[in-house]
KOLNU-772803 format. One record per atom (N, C-alpha, C): residue in three letters; x, y, z. Coordinates in pm, whole numbers, padded with zeros to 5 digits, always signed. Layout:
ALAXYZ
...
//
This chain:
MET+01992-00214-01044
MET+01868-00142-01063
MET+01893-00014-01129
LYS+01802+00023-01214
LYS+01798+00148-01303
LYS+01726+00259-01219
THR+01763+00366-01251
THR+01703+00487-01187
THR+01556+00496-01182
LEU+01493+00473-01294
LEU+01351+00473-01300
LEU+01291+00378-01218
GLN+01349+00250-01208
GLN+01285+00132-01136
GLN+01288+00195-00990
ILE+01423+00248-00936
ILE+01434+00282-00803
ILE+01323+00404-00763
ILE+01315+00501-00866
ILE+01216+00599-00831
ILE+01062+00559-00803
LEU+01020+00447-00897
LEU+00882+00405-00905
LEU+00881+00309-00772
MET+00971+00240-00748
MET+00976+00156-00627
MET+00960+00246-00493
LEU+01030+00361-00491
LEU+01017+00449-00379
LEU+00866+00499-00372
LEU+00826+00532-00495
LEU+00681+00583-00499
LEU+00586+00497-00436
VAL+00604+00360-00476
VAL+00517+00258-00429
VAL+00542+00254-00263
ALA+00658+00245-00230
ALA+00690+00247-00084
ALA+00637+00361-00008
VAL+00650+00476-00058
VAL+00599+00584+00013
VAL+00443+00587+00013
GLU+00379+00533-00094
GLU+00232+00525-00088
GLU+00192+00435+00012
HIS+00267+00317+00049
HIS+00244+00235+00157
HIS+00256+00287+00286
LEU+00362+00370+00304
LEU+00379+00442+00428
LEU+00268+00540+00463
TYR+00227+00584+00351
TYR+00121+00682+00384
TYR-00007+00611+00414
PHE-00028+00481+00360
PHE-00141+00397+00394
PHE-00130+00355+00542
LEU+00000+00336+00585
LEU+00013+00305+00722
LEU-00020+00400+00805
VAL+00015+00533+00794
VAL-00019+00647+00866
VAL-00166+00666+00857
LEU-00240+00652+00749
LEU-00381+00674+00757
LEU-00458+00562+00836
GLU-00399+00433+00815
GLU-00481+00316+00897
GLU-00420+00310+01033
MET-00315+00349+01073
MET-00267+00335+01213
MET-00306+00455+01298
PHE-00283+00566+01223
PHE-00296+00684+01319
PHE-00401+00782+01296
LEU-00455+00772+01161
LEU-00572+00874+01124
LEU-00703+00801+01096
TRP-00729+00685+01115
TRP-00842+00602+01096
TRP-00952+00689+01145
THR-00956+00728+01266
THR-01075+00770+01342
THR-01090+00928+01328
THR-01001+01001+01246
THR-00998+01131+01236
THR-01085+01167+01116
PRO-01129+01290+01084
PRO-01212+01330+00966
PRO-01140+01287+00840
LYS-00996+01304+00831
LYS-00929+01271+00716
LYS-00951+01108+00690
GLY-00933+01035+00778
GLY-00929+00892+00772
GLY-01078+00846+00735
ILE-01166+00893+00797
ILE-01321+00871+00768
ILE-01346+00888+00640
LYS-01307+01017+00593
LYS-01345+01049+00445
LYS-01265+00966+00334
THR-01129+00945+00381
THR-01054+00870+00270
THR-01120+00738+00254
PHE-01155+00664+00375
PHE-01202+00536+00354
PHE-01344+00512+00341
GLY-01414+00628+00323
GLY-01564+00625+00314
GLY-01624+00552+00433
LEU-01594+00577+00540
LEU-01633+00508+00650
LEU-01783+00557+00697
LYS-01867+00466+00748
LYS-02009+00514+00782
LYS-02025+00634+00872
SER-01946+00612+00993
SER-01948+00706+01088
SER-01830+00705+01163
LYS-01819+00797+01268
LYS-01712+00798+01364
LYS-01712+00679+01450
GLU-01826+00644+01488
GLU-01862+00522+01573
GLU-01797+00400+01508
PHE-01831+00386+01381
PHE-01796+00267+01314
PHE-01636+00272+01297
ALA-01572+00390+01279
ALA-01416+00398+01280
ALA-01363+00374+01415
ASP-01425+00414+01516
ASP-01392+00369+01655
ASP-01392+00226+01685
GLU-01497+00152+01620
GLU-01515+00005+01643
GLU-01415-00066+01567
THR-01360-00006+01447
THR-01272-00108+01361
THR-01136-00038+01361
LYS-01096+00038+01460
LYS-00979+00109+01446
LYS-00859+00001+01473
THR-00872-00108+01548
THR-00772-00222+01564
THR-00762-00302+01443
LEU-00863-00304+01371
LEU-00839-00384+01226
LEU-00771-00295+01135
ALA-00799-00178+01131
ALA-00738-00074+01054
ALA-00578-00083+01074
ALA-00547-00063+01213
ALA-00419-00054+01254
ALA-00335-00175+01205
ASN-00399-00283+01212
ASN-00350-00414+01166
ASN-00305-00411+01008
GLN-00406-00349+00933
GLN-00400-00325+00784
GLN-00266-00235+00761
GLY-00279-00137+00855
GLY-00160-00034+00836
GLY-00025-00091+00851
LEU-00008-00183+00954
LEU+00106-00246+00989
LEU+00146-00333+00865
TYR+00060-00417+00816
TYR+00096-00486+00688
TYR+00138-00395+00570
ASN+00083-00272+00563
ASN+00127-00182+00450
ASN+00261-00151+00485
GLY+00302-00126+00616
GLY+00438-00078+00647
GLY+00538-00191+00614
PHE+00493-00307+00630
PHE+00589-00423+00593
PHE+00614-00417+00433
LEU+00509-00397+00372
LEU+00527-00382+00211
LEU+00628-00281+00189
ALA+00601-00164+00240
ALA+00704-00052+00223
ALA+00840-00085+00263
ALA+00864-00150+00375
ALA+00985-00194+00440
ALA+01062-00298+00334
GLY+00974-00400+00285
GLY+01026-00474+00201
GLY+01092-00420+00070
LEU+01005-00322+00018
LEU+01048-00249-00103
LEU+01182-00170-00082
ILE+01180-00100+00034
ILE+01298-00022+00072
ILE+01423-00104+00091
TYR+01401-00231+00158
TYR+01522-00326+00164
TYR+01570-00342+00033
SER+01484-00393-00074
SER+01519-00436-00192
SER+01602-00329-00268
ILE+01567-00195-00242
ILE+01631-00077-00313
ILE+01775-00073-00248
ILE+01780-00062-00119
ILE+01906-00062-00050
ILE+01993-00166-00086
TYR+01952-00288-00088
TYR+02049-00405-00114
TYR+02041-00442-00263
LYS+01976-00360-00346
LYS+01965-00380-00490
LYS+01937-00537-00504
ASP+01830-00594-00453
ASP+01780-00715-00446
ASP+01666-00733-00538
ILE+01681-00778-00662
ILE+01576-00800-00751
ILE+01473-00877-00706
ARG+01508-00998-00667
ARG+01420-01102-00619
ARG+01316-01055-00519
THR+01374-00978-00414
THR+01303-00921-00311
THR+01209-00813-00365
SER+01255-00746-00461
SER+01150-00636-00508
SER+01043-00700-00594
ILE+01081-00812-00670
ILE+00963-00879-00728
ILE+00870-00936-00632
PHE+00905-01002-00534
PHE+00829-01052-00432
PHE+00722-00953-00378
PHE+00784-00846-00331
PHE+00706-00727-00268
PHE+00617-00656-00348
LEU+00671-00640-00489
LEU+00570-00570-00582
LEU+00476-00670-00619
SER+00491-00792-00624
SER+00381-00890-00649
SER+00273-00881-00535
CYS+00323-00890-00414
CYS+00238-00884-00289
CYS+00160-00733-00309
VAL+00213-00624-00350
VAL+00137-00510-00360
VAL+00018-00513-00460
ILE+00069-00580-00575
ILE-00045-00604-00691
ILE-00149-00685-00635
ILE-00114-00800-00579
ILE-00210-00898-00519
ILE-00310-00814-00419
ALA-00237-00742-00334
ALA-00321-00669-00226
ALA-00413-00579-00275
GLY-00370-00500-00397
GLY-00463-00396-00457
GLY-00591-00469-00544
ILE-00558-00581-00596
ILE-00654-00646-00658
ILE-00746-00709-00566
TYR-00708-00765-00471
TYR-00792-00818-00361
TYR-00887-00701-00305
GLY-00802-00591-00270
GLY-00881-00483-00205
GLY-00996-00423-00295
ALA-00948-00397-00417
ALA-01051-00356-00518
ALA-01162-00448-00527
TYR-01147-00572-00541
TYR-01246-00677-00550
TYR-01339-00681-00426
SER-01274-00681-00315
SER-01338-00699-00198
SER-01443-00583-00146
THR-01391-00473-00184
THR-01458-00342-00142
THR-01530-00284-00251
LYS-01523-00346-00380
LYS-01600-00305-00490
LYS-01550-00161-00529
LYS-01431-00118-00497
LYS-01388+00016-00546
LYS-01252+00006-00628
MET-01288+00024-00747
MET-01174+00012-00851
MET-01066+00107-00837
LYS-01094+00215-00759
LYS-01006+00321-00739
LYS-00879+00248-00658
LEU-00900+00162-00576
LEU-00796+00109-00510
LEU-00692+00022-00603
PHE-00749-00038-00696
PHE-00663-00116-00800
PHE-00580-00011-00869
TYR-00638+00109-00911
TYR-00550+00216-00992
TYR-00437+00272-00887
PHE-00467+00306-00764
PHE-00378+00367-00671
PHE-00276+00272-00628
GLN-00323+00146-00607
GLN-00234+00041-00531
GLN-00159-00037-00638
SER-00235-00109-00716
SER-00186-00206-00820
SER-00094-00158-00928
VAL-00166-00073-01002
VAL-00118-00007-01124
VAL+00032+00042-01113
PRO+00058+00123-01023
PRO+00211+00171-01019
PRO+00307+00038-00975
ALA+00255-00042-00904
ALA+00344-00176-00876
ALA+00362-00256-01003
ILE+00252-00274-01086
ILE+00246-00341-01207
ILE+00351-00278-01296
ILE+00343-00146-01311
ILE+00433-00074-01402
ILE+00576-00103-01359
THR+00599-00079-01230
THR+00733-00107-01170
THR+00775-00245-01185
LEU+00695-00348-01166
LEU+00713-00489-01195
LEU+00772-00512-01337
ILE+00689-00452-01431
ILE+00732-00474-01560
ILE+00865-00427-01598
LEU+00908-00291-01549
LEU+01041-00250-01572
LEU+01144-00334-01504
THR+01110-00376-01389
THR+01205-00474-01318
THR+01238-00609-01381
LEU+01138-00663-01440
LEU+01139-00786-01516
LEU+01227-00759-01655
//
């Protein structure tokens, strides 16, 4: 793997670790509520289990990317970058927030192109 690939993959992994923290631990805080544009603290409290589940999945994406860097496994990196891209596309589509696509999918797309 080339240095630029590794740096970009780490960037994508760190981004997903940040999502993990936001969704698993900060969902009901003012930071989490503002970040995700939640209706209210009550709504955040009602949905915190679902958010924690989402956060866990983001952690798995980060773990897969970190694994692929450590073991220089191109196939694994292609798989997890593709998962990140699909998650970003679906997230943007389902929430009608294009910002999700730009923050989640675009860095992974760039990294995937460099990887291929």
